[in-house]
DOVO-297898 format. One record per residue (C-alpha): residue in one letter; residue number from 1; x, z, y. Coordinates in pm, 1 decimal, decimal comma. Layout:
N
   residuo   num          u          w          v
         a   NUM          X          Z          Y
...
//
This chain:
502
   residuo   num          u          w          v
         x     1    -3483,6    -5191,9    -1484,4
         x     2    -3303,9    -5239,7    -1813,5
         x     3    -3427,2    -5081,1    -2135,2
         x     4    -3368,2    -4705,5    -2160,7
         x     5    -3119,8    -4564,7    -2403,9
         x     6    -3248,7    -4346,5    -2684,6
         x     7    -3003,2    -4074,6    -2588,1
         x     8    -2682,7    -4014,4    -2400,7
         x     9    -2382,5    -4094,6    -2615,6
         x    10    -2189,6    -3769,4    -2613,5
         x    11    -1911,0    -3930,6    -2814,5
         x    12    -1843,8    -4184,3    -2541,1
         x    13    -1481,4    -4133,4    -2429,5
         x    14    -1556,3    -4047,7    -2069,9
         x    15    -1216,0    -3877,8    -2057,1
         x    16    -1086,2    -4227,8    -1986,2
         x    17    -1252,8    -4210,0    -1647,3
         x    18    -1068,7    -3891,3    -1563,0
         x    19     -740,5    -4036,8    -1689,2
         x    20     -792,8    -4345,5    -1475,3
         x    21     -854,9    -4149,8    -1156,1
         x    22     -616,0    -4160,6     -863,2
         x    23     -421,3    -3856,4     -750,8
         x    24     -750,9    -3704,2     -631,8
         x    25     -784,9    -3550,4     -977,0
         x    26     -843,7    -3173,1     -993,8
         x    27     -986,9    -3042,6    -1319,6
         x    28    -1331,6    -2950,6    -1201,9
         x    29    -1432,7    -2834,4    -1549,7
         x    30    -1260,9    -2500,3    -1497,0
         x    31    -1474,7    -2421,0    -1194,5
         x    32    -1824,6    -2509,8    -1308,4
         x    33    -1939,3    -2166,2    -1186,7
         x    34    -2246,3    -2187,8    -1403,2
         x    35    -2411,8    -2467,6    -1206,9
         x    36    -2635,1    -2717,3    -1382,8
         x    37    -2505,0    -3072,2    -1403,4
         x    38    -2664,8    -3412,6    -1391,6
         x    39    -2555,4    -3554,8    -1724,6
         x    40    -2798,9    -3824,1    -1831,2
         x    41    -3030,5    -3713,8    -2112,6
         x    42    -3338,3    -3863,7    -2204,6
         x    43    -3305,4    -5642,9      -75,4
         x    44    -2958,2    -5635,2       40,5
         x    45    -2905,7    -5552,6      407,4
         x    46    -2918,7    -5841,1      648,0
         x    47    -2796,4    -5893,6     1003,6
         x    48    -2482,6    -5853,9     1211,3
         x    49    -2328,5    -5511,7     1139,5
         x    50    -2144,2    -5507,6     1472,5
         x    51    -2363,7    -5656,0     1746,5
         x    52    -2233,5    -5787,3     2076,1
         x    53    -2359,4    -5671,8     2413,1
         x    54    -2707,8    -5804,1     2495,0
         x    55    -2705,8    -6160,9     2621,9
         x    56    -2992,4    -6091,8     2862,6
         x    57    -2840,7    -5943,3     3183,0
         x    58    -3147,7    -5727,1     3245,2
         x    59    -3138,2    -5579,8     2895,9
         x    60    -2763,7    -5525,3     2920,9
         x    61    -2809,0    -5347,2     3252,5
         x    62    -3083,1    -5125,9     3106,7
         x    63    -2863,3    -5042,0     2805,8
         x    64    -2574,7    -4952,2     3035,8
         x    65    -2809,2    -4724,3     3229,6
         x    66    -2894,2    -4541,8     2907,3
         x    67    -2525,3    -4516,4     2814,7
         x    68    -2446,6    -4381,6     3161,6
         x    69    -2724,3    -4125,9     3131,8
         x    70    -2602,2    -4014,7     2789,3
         x    71    -2244,6    -3992,2     2919,6
         x    72    -2345,9    -3711,9     3156,8
         x    73    -2395,9    -3488,2     2851,9
         x    74    -2140,8    -3307,7     2641,9
         x    75    -1933,9    -3555,6     2445,4
         x    76    -1897,4    -3553,3     2069,6
         x    77    -1583,5    -3337,9     2079,6
         x    78    -1744,8    -3055,1     2279,8
         x    79    -1963,1    -2845,4     2056,3
         x    80    -2169,6    -2528,6     2056,9
         x    81    -2212,0    -2448,7     1686,9
         x    82    -2587,3    -2425,3     1657,0
         x    83    -2882,8    -2641,4     1555,7
         x    84    -3117,0    -2445,2     1782,3
         x    85    -3141,8    -2709,7     2053,0
         x    86    -3189,9    -3004,9     1818,2
         x    87    -3444,8    -2801,1     1619,1
         x    88    -3635,3    -2731,0     1940,5
         x    89    -3633,4    -3101,7     2024,6
         x    90    -3757,0    -3194,3     1677,6
         x    91    -4038,5    -2943,9     1720,7
         x    92    -4166,8    -3094,5     2045,2
         x    93    -4130,1    -3445,2     1898,1
         x    94    -4351,5    -3348,8     1603,6
         x    95    -4077,4    -3316,9     1339,0
         x    96    -4012,2    -3691,2     1290,0
         x    97    -3727,3    -3616,9     1046,2
         x    98    -3980,6    -3488,2      793,7
         x    99    -4171,3    -3817,1      778,5
         x   100    -3941,3    -3963,8      511,7
         x   101    -3700,7    -3848,6      237,9
         x   102    -3332,0    -3856,4      317,4
         x   103    -2984,2    -3875,6      168,0
         x   104    -2740,7    -3663,2      369,2
         x   105    -2366,3    -3740,1      365,0
         x   106    -2073,8    -3517,5      460,2
         x   107    -1701,7    -3514,9      380,0
         x   108    -1380,7    -3599,0      563,5
         x   109    -1318,6    -3964,1      480,5
         x   110    -1533,3    -4246,2      344,0
         x   111    -1867,9    -4132,5      484,0
         x   112    -1958,9    -4451,4      670,2
         x   113    -1853,3    -4689,4      392,6
         x   114    -2043,8    -4478,7      140,3
         x   115    -2349,0    -4475,6      367,6
         x   116    -2339,6    -4854,8      392,5
         x   117    -2320,1    -4887,4       14,4
         x   118    -2611,9    -4648,2      -35,3
         x   119    -2810,8    -4839,7      222,2
         x   120    -2736,1    -5171,5       50,7
         x   121    -2844,0    -5036,6     -288,4
         x   122    -3168,1    -4888,0     -159,5
         x   123    -3249,5    -5206,0       30,6
         x   124    -3186,2    -5418,3     -276,6
         x   125    -3451,6    -5212,0     -455,0
         x   126    -3702,6    -5304,6     -183,5
         x   127    -3697,1    -4978,7        9,6
         x   128    -3701,1    -4984,6      387,1
         x   129    -3394,6    -4795,7      503,9
         x   130    -3279,9    -4619,9      815,7
         x   131    -2907,5    -4548,3      847,9
         x   132    -2744,8    -4317,4     1100,7
         x   133    -2364,0    -4320,9     1126,7
         x   134    -2101,4    -4236,4     1386,6
         x   135    -1899,5    -4315,8     1581,0
         x   136    -1972,5    -4678,3     1660,9
         x   137    -1709,2    -4950,2     1640,1
         x   138    -1809,5    -5153,8     1945,7
         x   139    -2169,6    -5101,0     2055,9
         x   140    -2370,9    -4780,5     2065,9
         x   141    -2670,0    -4944,8     1895,6
         x   142    -2465,5    -4967,5     1570,9
         x   143    -2529,5    -4597,8     1512,5
         x   144    -2897,4    -4651,3     1428,9
         x   145    -2982,0    -4918,8     1171,7
         x   146    -3307,4    -5035,5     1016,7
         x   147    -3305,8    -5249,5      701,9
         x   148    -2928,2    -5281,6      717,2
         x   149    -2902,3    -5408,4     1074,5
         x   150    -2845,2    -5217,8     1399,2
         x   151    -3159,5    -5174,6     1604,1
         x   152    -3191,8    -5412,5     1895,0
         x   153    -3081,1    -5308,7     2240,7
         x   154    -3444,1    -5330,5     2350,5
         x   155    -3554,4    -5092,2     2076,9
         x   156    -3266,9    -4854,5     2151,3
         x   157    -3367,5    -4841,7     2518,5
         x   158    -3734,6    -4796,3     2432,8
         x   159    -3657,6    -4513,5     2190,3
         x   160    -3450,4    -4334,4     2451,7
         x   161    -3720,3    -4369,1     2715,6
         x   162    -3981,0    -4241,9     2467,2
         x   163    -3797,9    -3918,3     2390,9
         x   164    -3640,2    -3860,9     2734,3
         x   165    -3925,3    -3642,9     2872,8
         x   166    -3903,2    -3419,2     2565,9
         x   167    -3524,6    -3401,9     2594,9
         x   168    -3560,4    -3286,7     2955,3
         x   169    -3819,5    -3030,2     2847,0
         x   170    -3576,3    -2875,9     2598,3
         x   171    -3290,0    -2897,4     2848,6
         x   172    -3490,9    -2684,4     3090,9
         x   173    -3542,8    -2411,7     2829,2
         x   174    -3193,4    -2385,6     2686,1
         x   175    -2871,4    -2233,5     2816,9
         x   176    -2691,2    -2564,0     2751,4
         x   177    -2834,0    -2912,0     2778,5
         x   178    -2865,3    -3119,0     2463,4
         x   179    -2539,7    -3296,7     2386,6
         x   180    -2481,1    -3670,0     2358,0
         x   181    -2476,8    -3646,2     1978,9
         x   182    -2791,0    -3434,1     1964,1
         x   183    -2985,9    -3684,2     2172,7
         x   184    -2864,8    -3983,7     1968,9
         x   185    -2954,5    -3797,6     1648,7
         x   186    -3304,3    -3732,4     1778,8
         x   187    -3334,9    -4099,5     1870,4
         x   188    -3240,5    -4200,1     1516,0
         x   189    -3493,2    -3966,5     1356,6
         x   190    -3765,4    -4082,7     1594,7
         x   191    -3682,9    -4450,4     1535,7
         x   192    -3694,0    -4400,4     1159,6
         x   193    -4034,8    -4233,3     1178,4
         x   194    -4167,2    -4503,6     1407,9
         x   195    -4046,2    -4791,0     1184,6
         x   196    -4143,3    -4629,3      941,6
         x   197    -3865,7    -4613,3      682,6
         x   198    -3895,2    -4528,3      314,5
         x   199    -3566,6    -4334,9      314,8
         x   200    -3303,8    -4232,9      570,4
         x   201    -2929,9    -4238,2      499,2
         x   202    -2771,6    -3991,5      738,2
         x   203    -2402,7    -3924,8      799,9
         x   204    -2307,0    -3595,3      960,9
         x   205    -2114,5    -3606,8     1286,4
         x   206    -1887,3    -3314,4     1204,2
         x   207    -1904,9    -3040,7      943,3
         x   208    -2249,0    -2968,1      810,3
         x   209    -2412,6    -2630,7      871,8
         x   210    -2438,4    -2663,0     1249,1
         x   211    -2416,6    -3039,1     1272,4
         x   212    -2707,0    -3184,9     1470,1
         x   213    -2812,5    -3396,9     1173,5
         x   214    -2874,2    -3083,6      966,5
         x   215    -3238,7    -3046,8     1062,2
         x   216    -3322,4    -3270,7      768,0
         x   217    -3368,5    -3151,6      410,7
         x   218    -3189,5    -3418,6      214,0
         x   219    -3311,2    -3444,4     -143,4
         x   220    -2963,1    -3578,2     -220,1
         x   221    -2651,6    -3431,3      -54,7
         x   222    -2339,0    -3645,2      -82,7
         x   223    -1992,6    -3497,6      -32,0
         x   224    -1712,6    -3751,5        4,6
         x   225    -1349,5    -3633,5      -31,7
         x   226    -1266,3    -3333,6      184,8
         x   227     -928,3    -3311,1      353,0
         x   228     -779,6    -3159,6      667,6
         x   229     -939,9    -3286,4      987,2
         x   230    -1100,8    -3111,4     1285,5
         x   231     -913,8    -2800,4     1172,4
         x   232     -966,3    -2631,0     1510,1
         x   233    -1342,0    -2632,5     1442,0
         x   234    -1388,4    -2644,4     1066,4
         x   235    -1102,0    -2447,4      910,9
         x   236     -739,7    -2477,2      804,8
         x   237     -782,7    -2541,5      432,1
         x   238    -1007,7    -2776,4      231,5
         x   239    -1190,7    -2470,5      103,3
         x   240    -1265,7    -2341,8      452,7
         x   241    -1379,1    -2687,3      562,5
         x   242    -1597,9    -2715,8      252,0
         x   243    -1769,3    -2391,3      352,2
         x   244    -1893,7    -2555,9      668,5
         x   245    -1979,5    -2886,4      501,4
         x   246    -2171,8    -2716,0      220,8
         x   247    -2441,7    -2637,8      475,4
         x   248    -2611,9    -2970,1      403,9
         x   249    -2687,2    -2864,2       44,7
         x   250    -3049,3    -2753,9       47,1
         x   251    -3265,8    -2562,4     -198,2
         x   252    -3325,8    -2762,5     -516,5
         x   253    -3137,0    -3068,4     -394,7
         x   254    -2900,2    -3285,8     -596,0
         x   255    -2534,4    -3272,5     -490,5
         x   256    -2323,8    -3581,5     -557,0
         x   257    -1968,0    -3455,9     -537,7
         x   258    -1669,9    -3687,9     -502,3
         x   259    -1346,8    -3556,5     -648,9
         x   260    -1218,3    -3272,9     -431,8
         x   261     -928,9    -3034,0     -391,3
         x   262     -998,7    -2743,8     -626,1
         x   263    -1070,7    -2490,9     -349,6
         x   264    -1320,9    -2727,1     -185,1
         x   265    -1492,8    -2795,4     -517,9
         x   266    -1521,3    -2422,9     -587,6
         x   267    -1696,9    -2366,5     -256,7
         x   268    -1935,9    -2654,9     -312,2
         x   269    -2025,8    -2549,4     -664,0
         x   270    -2081,7    -2190,3     -554,5
         x   271    -2321,2    -2312,3     -286,0
         x   272    -2503,4    -2525,1     -542,9
         x   273    -2556,1    -2218,8     -761,3
         x   274    -2685,8    -2018,1     -464,9
         x   275    -2954,3    -2273,5     -378,9
         x   276    -3029,8    -2387,2     -734,8
         x   277    -2902,0    -2735,6     -662,9
         x   278    -2810,9    -2982,1     -937,4
         x   279    -2456,1    -3116,4     -930,3
         x   280    -2318,1    -3454,3    -1032,9
         x   281    -1937,2    -3461,1    -1021,6
         x   282    -1706,7    -3759,2    -1000,2
         x   283    -1485,1    -3765,6    -1306,1
         x   284    -1743,1    -3574,8    -1508,2
         x   285    -2095,6    -3712,2    -1474,0
         x   286    -1995,0    -4038,5    -1304,3
         x   287    -1685,1    -4226,3    -1195,2
         x   288    -1474,6    -4539,3    -1190,5
         x   289    -1409,2    -4658,9    -1545,5
         x   290    -1209,5    -4973,2    -1461,4
         x   291    -1108,8    -5165,2    -1154,3
         x   292     -927,5    -5495,5    -1113,0
         x   293     -801,5    -5664,5     -799,5
         x   294    -1008,3    -5975,0     -723,5
         x   295    -1005,1    -6239,4     -453,1
         x   296    -1170,4    -6083,3     -151,3
         x   297    -1207,1    -5738,4     -301,9
         x   298    -1219,8    -5583,1     -647,7
         x   299    -1410,8    -5599,5     -974,4
         x   300    -1539,9    -5266,4    -1101,4
         x   301    -1692,2    -5100,7    -1403,3
         x   302    -1868,4    -4788,1    -1283,1
         x   303    -2004,3    -4502,7    -1487,9
         x   304    -2331,5    -4390,1    -1335,9
         x   305    -2561,3    -4104,5    -1426,1
         x   306    -2756,9    -4331,2    -1658,6
         x   307    -2478,5    -4536,6    -1815,0
         x   308    -2220,7    -4804,8    -1738,9
         x   309    -2246,8    -5081,6    -1482,3
         x   310    -2005,0    -5363,9    -1558,6
         x   311    -1873,0    -5655,3    -1351,9
         x   312    -1956,5    -5510,9    -1011,5
         x   313    -1784,7    -5713,3     -740,0
         x   314    -1709,6    -5508,2     -430,1
         x   315    -1586,9    -5711,8     -132,5
         x   316    -1378,5    -5422,3        1,4
         x   317    -1015,1    -5334,3      -61,4
         x   318     -854,9    -5017,8     -191,6
         x   319     -904,4    -4765,9     -470,4
         x   320    -1076,9    -4534,7     -222,6
         x   321    -1357,1    -4789,3     -180,1
         x   322    -1404,5    -4806,5     -556,7
         x   323    -1451,3    -4429,6     -556,6
         x   324    -1690,1    -4457,2     -263,6
         x   325    -1888,5    -4711,2     -465,8
         x   326    -1912,6    -4472,0     -761,1
         x   327    -2037,6    -4195,9     -531,1
         x   328    -2289,9    -4427,9     -365,7
         x   329    -2423,9    -4546,7     -701,3
         x   330    -2466,2    -4189,6     -828,0
         x   331    -2642,4    -4092,0     -505,9
         x   332    -2895,8    -4372,6     -540,3
         x   333    -2946,0    -4299,0     -909,8
         x   334    -3010,4    -3934,5     -822,0
         x   335    -3255,5    -4040,0     -552,5
         x   336    -3446,9    -4243,8     -811,8
         x   337    -3433,6    -3960,0    -1064,8
         x   338    -3188,0    -4124,0    -1303,8
         x   339    -3018,7    -3859,6    -1515,3
         x   340    -3286,6    -3600,2    -1449,8
         x   341    -3616,5    -3770,7    -1527,7
         x   342    -3500,8    -4088,3    -1698,0
         x   343    -3202,7    -4195,7    -1909,5
         x   344    -3163,7    -4556,6    -1804,9
         x   345    -2940,2    -4748,4    -1571,7
         x   346    -3075,5    -4922,4    -1265,0
         x   347    -3130,7    -5296,2    -1288,6
         x   348    -2776,9    -5430,4    -1319,8
         x   349    -2835,9    -5758,9    -1139,4
         x   350    -2985,9    -5576,9     -841,8
         x   351    -2691,9    -5337,0     -832,1
         x   352    -2445,8    -5626,6     -847,1
         x   353    -2627,1    -5808,8     -569,2
         x   354    -2629,3    -5500,1     -349,4
         x   355    -2261,1    -5418,7     -386,6
         x   356    -2171,1    -5783,9     -335,5
         x   357    -2340,6    -5772,8        4,9
         x   358    -2156,0    -5466,8      138,4
         x   359    -1957,4    -5505,4      457,8
         x   360    -1780,0    -5215,7      626,6
         x   361    -1634,8    -5324,8      963,1
         x   362    -1301,1    -5176,9     1055,6
         x   363    -1219,0    -5070,5      699,1
         x   364     -931,0    -5292,0      581,2
         x   365    -1112,8    -5574,7      757,6
         x   366     -926,0    -5905,5      777,6
         x   367     -997,3    -6060,5     1117,7
         x   368     -732,1    -6332,2     1143,4
         x   369     -496,0    -6535,2      928,5
         x   370     -152,6    -6688,6      989,5
         x   371      -37,8    -6421,1     1023,0
         x   372     -297,0    -6196,7      864,8
         x   373     -433,4    -5930,1     1100,5
         x   374     -615,3    -5636,5      943,4
         x   375     -813,9    -5363,6     1118,4
         x   376     -857,3    -5018,5      970,3
         x   377    -1009,0    -4707,4     1125,4
         x   378     -784,6    -4454,2      947,1
         x   379     -747,9    -4161,2     1186,3
         x   380     -606,0    -3877,3      976,4
         x   381     -328,0    -3849,2      715,7
         x   382     -558,4    -3868,9      413,4
         x   383     -728,1    -4180,6      546,4
         x   384     -390,9    -4334,4      633,1
         x   385     -258,8    -4272,9      282,3
         x   386     -563,4    -4443,2      131,4
         x   387     -520,9    -4736,7      369,4
         x   388     -150,1    -4767,4      293,4
         x   389     -222,1    -4769,9      -79,8
         x   390     -493,2    -5032,2      -30,4
         x   391     -260,4    -5254,5      171,5
         x   392       20,3    -5225,7      -82,7
         x   393     -215,5    -5301,2     -371,6
         x   394     -419,3    -5587,6     -229,3
         x   395     -187,5    -5772,1       11,8
         x   396      153,7    -5911,7      -77,6
         x   397      309,4    -5874,6      264,6
         x   398      681,6    -5932,2      290,1
         x   399      673,6    -5788,3      641,1
         x   400      399,2    -5566,0      786,7
         x   401      387,0    -5458,6     1149,8
         x   402      171,5    -5166,2     1259,2
         x   403      -16,4    -5137,9     1587,5
         x   404     -114,3    -4775,1     1634,6
         x   405     -309,0    -4570,9     1887,0
         x   406     -449,1    -4233,2     1786,3
         x   407     -682,6    -3977,5     1939,3
         x   408     -520,0    -3674,1     2095,7
         x   409     -700,9    -3423,6     1872,1
         x   410     -572,1    -3580,6     1547,5
         x   411     -261,9    -3521,2     1333,5
         x   412      -67,1    -3817,2     1466,7
         x   413      257,5    -3720,2     1294,9
         x   414       88,8    -3697,7      956,5
         x   415      -72,2    -4037,4     1010,3
         x   416      258,1    -4197,5     1113,3
         x   417      435,9    -4047,8      813,3
         x   418      171,8    -4193,0      581,1
         x   419      227,6    -4542,1      723,6
         x   420      607,5    -4527,2      750,3
         x   421      677,8    -4664,7      399,5
         x   422      473,7    -4981,3      455,1
         x   423      555,0    -5067,3      820,1
         x   424      867,3    -5269,6      891,0
         x   425      814,5    -5189,0     1258,9
         x   426      548,1    -5014,5     1462,2
         x   427      404,3    -5098,2     1803,8
         x   428      275,8    -4790,5     1985,0
         x   429       -8,7    -4847,4     2228,9
         x   430     -326,4    -4696,5     2375,1
         x   431     -694,7    -4765,0     2323,9
         x   432     -968,4    -4746,5     2585,0
         x   433    -1089,1    -4398,0     2493,1
         x   434    -1013,6    -4111,3     2732,4
         x   435     -914,8    -3920,1     2416,4
         x   436     -633,5    -4165,9     2334,0
         x   437     -298,1    -3999,8     2271,9
         x   438      -54,1    -4043,9     2559,2
         x   439      159,3    -4347,9     2481,3
         x   440      490,6    -4178,1     2559,1
         x   441      401,2    -3873,8     2349,5
         x   442      295,2    -4091,2     2055,2
         x   443      607,3    -4305,5     2092,9
         x   444      827,5    -3995,7     2079,9
         x   445      663,7    -3893,6     1753,2
         x   446      704,3    -4246,2     1618,2
         x   447     1075,6    -4244,9     1696,9
         x   448     1113,3    -3920,1     1500,8
         x   449      934,7    -4072,2     1201,7
         x   450     1054,5    -4435,9     1210,9
         x   451     1377,9    -4424,6     1407,5
         x   452     1428,2    -4577,3     1749,3
         x   453     1512,8    -4926,2     1621,2
         x   454     1172,4    -4968,4     1449,1
         x   455      953,9    -4859,7     1741,3
         x   456      816,1    -5084,2     2014,9
         x   457      600,4    -4954,4     2300,9
         x   458      328,7    -5166,0     2466,0
         x   459       81,7    -4954,7     2668,0
         x   460     -186,3    -5229,1     2667,9
         x   461     -350,9    -5302,8     2335,1
         x   462     -367,8    -5678,7     2396,2
         x   463        7,2    -5686,5     2463,1
         x   464       66,2    -5466,6     2159,3
         x   465     -122,3    -5700,9     1926,2
         x   466       61,4    -6001,5     2068,3
         x   467      396,0    -5824,4     2024,9
         x   468      310,1    -5732,2     1665,8
         x   469      214,4    -6089,8     1580,9
         x   470      544,1    -6209,6     1727,9
         x   471      736,7    -5954,4     1522,3
         x   472      547,7    -6050,9     1208,1
         x   473      645,1    -6413,5     1252,7
         x   474     1017,4    -6345,9     1283,1
         x   475     1283,1    -6444,5     1031,3
         x   476     1087,6    -6727,9      870,1
         x   477      849,1    -6483,7      701,6
         x   478      539,2    -6630,5      862,7
         x   479      344,9    -6687,9      541,7
         x   480      408,3    -6339,4      405,4
         x   481      373,9    -6142,6      727,3
         x   482       90,2    -5923,0      842,8
         x   483      -30,2    -5691,6     1117,4
         x   484     -231,5    -5371,8     1069,3
         x   485     -413,3    -5231,9     1373,3
         x   486     -509,4    -4870,7     1308,4
         x   487     -511,2    -4505,9     1415,7
         x   488     -861,8    -4464,9     1552,7
         x   489    -1209,2    -4615,6     1540,7
         x   490    -1165,9    -4677,0     1914,1
         x   491     -847,8    -4876,1     1851,2
         x   492    -1030,0    -5086,4     1593,6
         x   493    -1328,6    -5144,6     1822,6
         x   494    -1106,5    -5255,3     2109,1
         x   495     -907,6    -5484,2     1880,1
         x   496    -1224,5    -5641,7     1742,0
         x   497    -1331,2    -5736,2     2091,7
         x   498     -985,7    -5870,2     2181,2
         x   499     -974,1    -6078,6     1863,0
         x   500    -1318,8    -6223,2     1921,9
         x   501    -1509,8    -6045,7     1646,1
         x   502    -1875,8    -5994,6     1733,9
//
């Protein structure tokens, strides 16, 4: 750690941070609602982040058996809003989720990238981490990570077999069987306790209050930007959605709040007051001071709870990732007590090393050159706008072709409208998920947004990528052309396999 400051410099022009923010810039000062704030007063992850299928045929067969078994349960889009079943399972398992402290993450966009950054920071400070995120890009084992790497297929199978008798016990007692997501969540918590980990970084599946992950009491609750998504389950406004997501804020916790729509921020701050939680707000207590485009990512100066962190290289593209980095840094500072119990920044070299190691697959991920092919998991309008801004800022494409397949429960029109300004043409296709939007229906929407002459339809994703590459290479624009494959995490996962990423 660096030397502590004598005191927080109240004269420091932190207004510059607010002025430098993107359009996610509500004035949160007017809605403090009396909550206390966290103004400072007084080894990087290793391993393949997206593993391939097991090379051993016997292990692969056993993993497929587990996947088949899990597939008989309710999928992640079928929910019964209650934590009763998962709480019952935790009880018979001996409450493994209470064996370690945790950082709990909710929000609409940026949760997984933020979780990976938090994990990298904690690992760099020699803490053993467990990370639980969803959905997976290619392989189910990605959802549960130890020390920055997905657990092995063998360990995944063993964990499932260990808890299966207890799962069946709870199934027999309840009106509905445990869902796929509830069982995977229980597996993560059990694996973390068995490791054991020093801290768990847990991303909600959906919402907060009744999300299966919400049987933990996170000492730090992180709320990434809230926007409209899952409106049929969570609400029709950011404020309504925030009401559900605020359920992860526990008594006496610290809330690290990314910049939000005003109605969402009001709800979150009200909840903080109710449970006597401490709040750290982006643009107030922490934020992005400066950012510059750099080769392979961006160079940041971040304002943390304990002071400034300069010359932070982040190997990810887009202003949204800079904001995610600021949130992640504040979350880790809060976990270590910076701003509450100590007025010092974390060791700057360790922070730099951690951020420099971050990799977030399927988030503006370049997977091929000549022409450049980028994968991004944007699946709602807000995510698509952030991706479009990141592409425009970081890549000098003279011609960009989109390959898009969405999920049927998403706002496909809003996503297409967000991408329309940056796509010269769009190839409509389908991914392997049963939830994929019907190709003809998506193509009809695309024609309304782009016009008939800019829309190509290729029902198979491999044909769609090939068609997009061909379009990108037209008119002697080979060197300045690009392809963006997007619309769903499933689309990105399928494309990664097709393009040979393992």
